N, C-alpha and C positions, 0 to 999 in steps of 0.2 A: 602364463598358462601354457599348458602343453598343447601342441598342434598335432593333428593326425594326417598322415600321408601314406598312401599305399597300404592302409590298414595298420600302420605302425605309429606308435606314439612318439612324438618328437619333444623331448624335454631335456633338462640338464642331466637327468639320470638315464636317459635313453642311450643305448649302444649306437643306434643309427645317428643320433645327434652328435655323439662324441666323435664317431668316425668322420662324419661330414664336416664337423667343426675343425678337426685336425687336418683333413685334406684341404679344406678351404684355406686355413691359415698357411699351410705349406705352399699352396698354389699362389696365394698373394705374395708371400715372401719370395718365391721363385720368380714371379713376374717383376717384382721390384728390382731384384738383382739383375735379371735379364735386361730390363729397360735401362738400368744404370750402366751396365757394361756396354750395351749397344750404343747408348748416347755418348759415352766416353770414347769409344772406338771411332764413332762417326766424327766427333769433334777433332780427334787427333788426325784422322785422315783428311778432314777438310782443311785444318790448319797447315798440314804438310803440303797439301795441294796448292793452297794459297801462297805459301812461301816459295814453292817450286815455280809457280807462275810468275811471281815477282822476280825471282832470280833469272828466269828465262827472258823476261822483258828487259832486265838490266843488261844481260849479255847481248841481246839484240840491239839495245840502245847503244852500247859501247861499240858494237861493230858497225853502226850506221853513222857515227860521228867521227870527223877528222879535223885537222887544222891546216890552214893554208900557209904559204910561205910567209905571208904577212902576219901570221899569228892569229888569224880570225877563225873561230869555230865554224865548221861547215858540216853540212849533211841535212838530209830530210828523213828523219826516222819514221818508219811505218811499222808499228808493233802489232798490226793485225787485229786491233780491238777498237771498235767504234767509240767506246767509252772515253778513250783518250781525246776524242774530238768534241765531246759534249761538254759545254761549259759547266763547271762546278759539279761534275759527275762523281767526284771522289776518286777518280783514277787520273793520275798526273805523272809526268816525267819532266826532268829539267837537267840541263848540262851547263855547268858554270865553271869559269876559269879559276884555277887555284894558284898556279905559279905565274911568275912574270913572263911577259912576252906573249900572253894569250888574252885575246879580247873577245867580246860578244857573249851571247847567251842563247841557248835553244830551250824552248819550253813547248809543252803540248798545248794545243788550242783549248783544252778543257781547263787549263790553269790560268784563270783570268787575272790573278795578282800573285805576287811572290809569296812563297811559304818559307820562312827562314828556318834553317836547321838548328838543332840545339848545339851548344858549344861542344867542342871535342873533349873538353875536360869533363863534361857531364856524361857523354856517351863516346868512349874512345873507340878507335879502329882496332880490329883484330889483326893478327899477323898477315892476313891476306889483304889488308887495307880496305876492309869492308866493315860496315856497322849497320845494325837494325834498331829501330826505335818506333815509338808511337807518338803521334802529334795530332793536334786538332786540324781538321780540314776547313776548306773555305765555306762549306755549308753547315758547319757544326758537327760533321761526322768525324769518327775516329779513323785516322790514317795509319796504316802500317807501312813503314818506309824502309827500303833497303838501299844503301848508299855505298859507292865505291869511288876511290880516287885512282885514276888510270893515266899512265904516261902515253902521250899521243904520238911522239916522234922521237927521232934520234937526238934532238936537242933537249930532251927531258922536260918538255913542256907538259904540264899536268892539268887535267880537268876533273871536276867532281860530277859524277853521274848519280842521279836519284830517280828511283821509280817508286811511286806511292799508290797503294791499293786501298780500297774502301773496306776497312775492318768492320764497320757497322753493318754493311751489306752481308758480310760473312756471318756475323752473329745472328742476323735476322733469318738467314737460310738455315742455320743450325737450330734456332728456336722453332722455325716452321717444321723442320724434320722431327724434332722432339715432340711437338704437339701431335703430329700425325702418328708417331710411334706410340705415344701414351694412349691415344684414342684406340688404335688398332689392338694394342695389347689389352686394354680394358675390355673391349668387346670380346676378344678371344678368351680373356680370363673369365668373364661372366658366362660365356658359353661353356667353357671347360668345367667351371664349378657346377653349372646346372646339369651337364651331362654326367659329371662325377657323382652328384647327389642322386640322380635318377638311377645310375648303375648300382650305387650302394643300397638304395631302397629296394630296387628289384632283387638284388642279391640277398637281402635280408627277408624278403617276403616268405620264404619257407618257414621262418620262425613264426610268422603270423599264422601260417597254416597249422603249425604244431600247437600254437595257443588255442586256435579254434577247435582243433581236434580234442585237446584236453578239456575244453569247455563242454563239448558234446559228451565226453565220457563222464564228466562231473554231473551233468544234467540228466544222465541216463539215456541219452539218445544214441550212444554207441558204447561198445564194450571194450574197445581198444583203439589205438591210433592207427588209422588206416590210410593208405596212400603211399605214393613214392616220394621220398625225400632225398635231397642231395647227399653225397657221400659223407660230408662233414656232419650232417644232422641225423643221418640214419642210425648211427649207434645210440644217440640220445633217445630217438623214438623207440628203438628196440629195448633199451634199458627201462624206459617208462612203461612199455607194454608188460615187461617182466614184473615190474613193481606193482602194476595194477592187478595182474594175475595173482601175484603172491598175496596182495591185500585181500583179493576176493577169496582165496583159499583160506586165509586166516579167519576172515569173517564167517565163512561157511563152517570151518572147523569149530569156531567158538559157538556158533549157533547149535551145531550138533552136540557139543559137549554140554551146553546149557540144557538142551532137550533131554539128553541122557541123565543129567543130574536131576532135573525135575521129575523125570520118570522114575528114577531110582529112589527118590525121596517120597514120592506120593504113596507108594505101597506101605512102607514102614509107618508113615504118619496116619494112613487110613487104619492100619492095624492098631495103633495106639489109641485112636479115637474110638474104635469099636470096643477095644478092651476096657477103655474108660467107661463107656456106656454100660458094658456088661458088668463091671464091678459095682457100679452104682454108688450111691452115697456121696458124701462130700469129697472123698479122695477120687472116686471115679469121675465125678463131674469136673474136678480140678484137672485130672489127666486129660480128659476129653477137650476141655477148654484150651489148655496149653498146647495140645497137639493141633487143634484147629488154628490157634494163633501162629504156631510154627508153620503150618501149611500156608496161611495167608502171607506171612512174612517171606517165605520162600518164593511164592508166586510173585509177590510185589518186587523183591529184589532181582529175581530172575528176569522179570519184565524190564526192570530198569537196566539191567546188564544188556539185554537184547537191544533196547533203544540206544544205549551208549555205543554199542557196536555198529548200529545202523546210522547213527548221526554222522553227518558229513560223508555218508556212503555215496557211491557213484551209480547205484542201480535202482533206487527207490523213488517213485514218482506217483502222485495221486491227484487226478483232476478234481477240483473242488466243487464245481457246479453240479455234476451228476450226483455226487455223494450227498450234498445238501438237499437237492430236490427229492431224493429218495427218503432222507431222514424226515423232511417236512411232511411228506405224504404219510409216513408211518405215525409220526407224532400227532398229526391232525386226526387220524382215525382213533388213536388211543385217547386223546384229550378232548376230542369233540370241540375243537376251537380252531378258528381260522388263523393261519400264520402267513404273514406277508413276507415274500422272499424277493430280494433285490440282488441281481447278479450283474457283473460288468459285461460289456460286449466282448472284450478280449478274454481268452482262456487264461485261467489262473490255475497253476499246478503246484501242489504241495511237495516239498522235497523231503519225503518220508513215506512211511507205510500207510496204506489206506485205512487199516484197522485202527491205527493210532489217531488219525484225523477223525474217524467216525466216533471213536470214544470221546474225544475232546468235544466235538460239536454235539454229540448225542447227550452227554451229561449236561451241557449248558442249556440245550433245548428242553430237556426234561425238567431242569430246575426252573426255567422260565415258565413252562406250562403249569408247573405245580403252584407257582405263586401268582401268575397273571390273573386278572379279573376277566378281561375280555379280549385283550390284544397281545400278540407277540410278533416282533419284527426281527427278521434275519437279513443281513446285508453283507456283501463282500466288497472290500475296498482294495483294488489292485495296487501293486507296487508302483511307487513313483520315484522320480529322480532323487537320489540322495537317501533312499530308504534301505539301501543294501539288499535290494531284491525282496524285501519283506512285504507280505500282504496281510490284511486284517479281516477277521470275521467278527461282526458286531451283532450281538443278540440282545434285544431289549424287550421289556414287558411293562405292563401298566399296574403291576402289583405294588406292595408296600415298599419294596426296595430294601437296601441294607444301609444303615448309617455308616458314615465314613469311619468312625472309630471301631466299628464291628467288622469291617471288611477283612482285616488280617485274621481275625478270629474265625471267620467263616471258612477260611482256607485250611484250617487245621484238620487233620485226619480224625474222623469220628465225631467232630464237634457239630452240634445242631443248635441254631439260634432260637428255633421255635419247636418245642417238643410236641406241639399239637398237630404238626404236619407229619405225614408218613415219610420214612426215609432212614438212611443209615448214617448220614452226615459224611459220606465218603466222596460224593460226586464232585464238588468243587475242589476237594483236596487232590483227587485223581487227576482232574484237569490241570491243576497247578503243577503237579509233578511231571505230567507228560509234557506240558509246555516248557517247563524248565529243562527237561532232558533234551529237547530239540533246540534249545537256545532261544526260545521265544519269550514273550512277555504277556502276562494276564493282568488286566486292570478291571476292577469293579468300581463303577461310578454311578451317579444318579442319571437316569434317563430322562429325556424330555417328555416321555410318555408318563412319567411319574414314578416308575418302578426302578428296577435294576438294569444297568447297561453293562454287559460283560464284553470286553474287547480282548481278542486274542490276536497277537502278532506272531506270524510264523514265517520261516524262510521259504521262499518260492523257488521252483526250478525254472530258470530263465529259458 
């Protein structure tokens, strides 16, 4: 389902949703790349620093050890790191004889038992007589070892110097840094996405103002889009105002032309009718009848043209309650029968001309009063969710009603189901045509009062 925020609808088809989704995806991708690069750079720097530290300790160890005249290794290396004195700490050094004539061995106090090096065939020395490798430590840790063979004196007596560092400790430090990095970047990313979404929604709020202004114009509460809009939207508002004004001019011009046409046709038709009556006889009567029919047809289709021009217009509104109250008072006086009227608490407004609504309700009320025995009921059902803004007017009576198979016939122009009752047979047909022109629905059903229930659904102005 679509969600609403800042008055904007967020859904797959929403512009705000698309912009936020794109910016969020880009932010996530950027954060992933940044975290990967920073993590890789930190690892490289940490490993270089670790290797530099081992090399420094190795040179310090070489400088601290010598050989006596008797060929015994001598020296008390102090590498300045307490970890070399903590048993099984993962930081060790050792000096071992390689050539003949050298005896003894020097180890760090942290190295509680010997750690044999790999064969030279597996890990050879480089041209500087150094080699580096990984081995298992005394406590199960991974050790990074840097090893060098060094000539101790002029007699070419050679010793092997090894410095071992805790590689597991380095990996734990890197992992701790990465966890903190990912946490901080995630917090930063969430904040950045939230701020970015708010900025986008705030930036698009003028579109919501345009939509609300258009709704007010459509509902007849305003004549144009008023207010100050951003420079990007102001041309759209100006063009929309020009379109509304042009539409209003077209409607007014059409109404004027319709009125002029009606006025220009009425006089010739009246002359034809008078001449037909003056001629008399069968021909005169035929002329008068055909002229009257032409007048009725002109009035009918001109009225339909007027309603078609007004349908979906932006300037016509008619409150329902006052109109029905007045109609009921008039009908009660003419029919001498009590009419019950039920109106909703909230105001219901018809999106059309008051005269058309009056003709719809008046014809239905007149029909109900004509057939009712003692009771007529009028009620208004306001628009509900999912009803497209439509409201309903329900008029019931306790008369004989209309059989279901006769309902369609009753809506035909000039058709009367009972010739004993006065009338022209046009009332329900007029109502049906008016309702159809406004895009509404007319239903004739059996009422719980026993008679006819006429329900008219029309579009309301929200």
